[in-house]
C-alpha positions in Angstrom: -81.4 -1.7 60.1 -80.6 1.2 58.2 -82.1 1.6 54.5 -82.3 3.9 51.7 -85.2 5.6 50.2 -85.2 7.0 46.5 -87.1 10.3 45.8 -89.6 10.0 42.8 -87.4 12.4 40.8 -84.3 10.3 41.4 -86.3 7.1 40.6 -87.1 8.5 37.3 -83.4 9.4 36.8 -82.5 5.9 37.4 -84.9 4.7 34.8 -83.5 7.3 32.4 -80.0 6.1 33.1 -80.8 2.6 32.4 -82.3 3.3 29.1 -79.4 5.5 28.1 -77.0 2.8 29.3 -78.9 0.1 27.4 -79.0 1.8 24.1 -75.3 2.7 24.4 -73.9 -0.5 25.7 -76.6 -3.1 25.7 -78.6 -5.1 28.2 -75.9 -6.8 30.4 -73.8 -3.7 30.9 -76.9 -1.8 31.6 -78.1 -4.2 34.2 -74.5 -4.3 35.7 -74.3 -0.6 36.0 -77.8 -0.5 37.6 -76.6 -3.1 40.1 -73.6 -0.9 40.7 -75.6 2.1 41.5 -77.8 -0.1 43.9 -74.7 -1.3 45.7 -73.5 2.3 46.0 -76.7 3.2 47.7 -76.3 0.4 50.2 -72.7 1.6 50.7 -73.9 5.0 51.5 -76.3 3.6 54.1 -73.4 1.9 55.8 -71.1 4.8 55.5 -73.3 8.1 55.1 -70.2 10.3 55.6 -68.6 8.9 52.7 -69.8 11.4 50.3 -68.7 15.3 50.2 -70.9 18.1 51.4 -72.6 20.1 48.7 -71.6 23.8 49.1 -74.9 25.4 48.1 -77.0 22.7 50.0 -75.2 21.9 53.2 -77.7 19.2 54.0 -76.9 17.1 50.9 -73.9 15.0 50.4 -72.5 13.9 47.0 -70.9 10.7 45.9 -69.5 10.0 42.4 -70.1 6.9 40.5 -68.5 7.8 37.3 -69.9 9.2 35.0 -72.7 10.2 37.3 -73.1 12.0 40.7 -75.5 10.7 43.4 -77.0 13.4 45.8 -78.2 12.1 49.0 -79.2 13.2 52.5 -78.6 11.5 55.9 -81.7 10.6 58.0 -82.1 8.6 61.1 -83.4 5.5 59.2 -80.5 5.7 56.7 -80.1 7.8 53.6 -82.5 9.3 51.0 -81.5 9.5 47.4 -82.7 13.1 47.4 -81.8 14.6 44.0 -81.5 13.2 40.5 -78.5 11.1 39.9 -76.8 13.4 37.4 -74.4 13.1 34.5 -71.0 14.3 35.4 -69.2 16.0 32.5 
């Protein structure tokens, strides 16, 4: 069964996103958004071609979860959330 792995940098980014959302919107919305991100990781495992290619790093794909962008890479086991989940302006 395919799975996802999260790089240490992206893991820290997820923590930072939770804290930012918690301070901005409160606990329940922060929890809900964290669940949405995790659901998106699972969606990318099931559909690794869903994202767009990254021009400067062809091995990476990107997928938007407004207001953030997830960068990931396809592997035989599934996907790796490879780069920080960044804020999209």
